[in-house]
C-alpha positions as CSV (number, residue, x, y, z in Angstrom):
1,M,164.4,96.0,87.3
2,L,164.3,93.1,84.8
3,K,163.5,89.4,85.5
4,S,164.4,86.7,82.9
5,I,161.4,84.6,81.9
6,G,163.0,82.3,79.4
7,K,164.7,81.9,76.0
8,V,163.4,82.4,72.4
9,L,163.3,79.1,70.5
10,H,161.7,79.9,67.1
11,L,158.9,81.5,65.2
12,S,155.6,79.6,65.0
13,R,153.5,79.2,61.8
14,D,151.2,82.0,62.9
15,K,154.1,84.4,63.5
16,K,154.3,84.1,67.3
17,L,157.7,83.7,69.1
18,V,157.9,80.5,71.0
19,I,159.7,80.9,74.3
20,K,160.9,78.1,76.7
21,L,159.8,79.6,80.1
22,S,161.8,79.4,83.3
23,T,159.1,81.4,85.2
24,I,155.5,81.9,84.3
25,P,154.6,85.6,84.2
26,P,151.0,86.9,83.9
27,L,149.4,87.1,80.4
28,Y,149.5,90.2,78.3
29,V,152.6,91.7,80.0
30,P,155.2,93.4,77.6
31,V,158.4,91.4,77.1
32,Y,161.8,92.9,76.4
33,D,165.3,92.0,75.4
34,Y,168.3,92.8,77.6
35,S,168.7,96.3,76.2
36,L,165.1,97.1,77.2
37,K,163.9,97.0,73.6
38,R,160.3,95.8,73.5
39,V,160.0,92.5,71.8
40,G,156.2,92.0,72.1
41,I,153.3,91.0,74.3
42,L,153.0,87.6,76.1
43,Y,150.0,86.1,74.3
44,D,149.6,82.6,75.7
45,V,151.2,80.0,77.9
46,I,151.1,76.4,76.5
47,G,152.5,73.0,77.3
48,P,152.7,70.9,80.5
49,V,153.0,72.6,83.9
50,N,156.5,71.3,84.5
51,A,157.8,72.5,81.1
52,P,155.8,75.5,80.0
53,Y,156.2,77.5,76.8
54,A,155.0,81.0,75.9
55,L,153.7,82.5,72.7
56,V,154.7,86.1,72.3
57,K,153.0,88.4,69.7
58,P,156.1,90.2,68.4
59,E,156.5,93.8,67.4
60,K,156.8,94.4,63.6
61,D,160.4,95.4,63.6
62,I,161.3,92.1,65.5
63,L,159.6,90.1,62.7
64,N,161.8,91.8,60.1
65,N,165.0,91.0,62.1
66,L,164.5,87.6,63.7
67,E,168.2,86.6,63.9
68,V,168.8,89.2,66.5
69,I,166.3,87.7,69.0
70,L,166.5,83.9,68.3
71,G,168.3,82.1,71.1
72,K,168.4,85.1,73.4
73,N,166.9,85.5,76.8
74,I,163.6,87.4,77.2
75,Y,162.7,89.6,80.2
76,V,159.8,91.3,81.9
77,K,160.0,94.4,84.1
78,I,159.4,93.6,87.8
79,K,156.8,96.4,88.1
80,D,154.8,94.6,85.3
81,L,154.9,91.4,87.3
82,E,153.5,93.2,90.3
83,K,150.7,94.7,88.3
84,G,149.6,91.2,87.1
85,G,149.2,91.9,83.4
86,F,146.8,93.8,81.3
87,H,143.6,92.0,82.1
88,A,144.1,91.7,85.8
89,K,143.0,95.3,86.2
90,T,139.7,94.8,84.5
91,R,138.6,91.6,86.3
92,R,136.3,91.7,89.3
């Protein structure tokens, strides 16, 4: 049900989680930790094509407890990958 997309590196200056990606998911999909707790929304993909990073807009409770998520793997639900993200439904 879950697919790993990468590992959390640190928090950026504008309070986004920086993730080293192993696979590139669609934008605006929710991301989770291993226990299916929602970490946030995939906000942007940055960096070179062969070494991409993601910016995740975290949930408020994650910001208050960063040490729990730093260095951990991040996941997306496979059904969210098939949907193609939030904006894919509204495009024509």
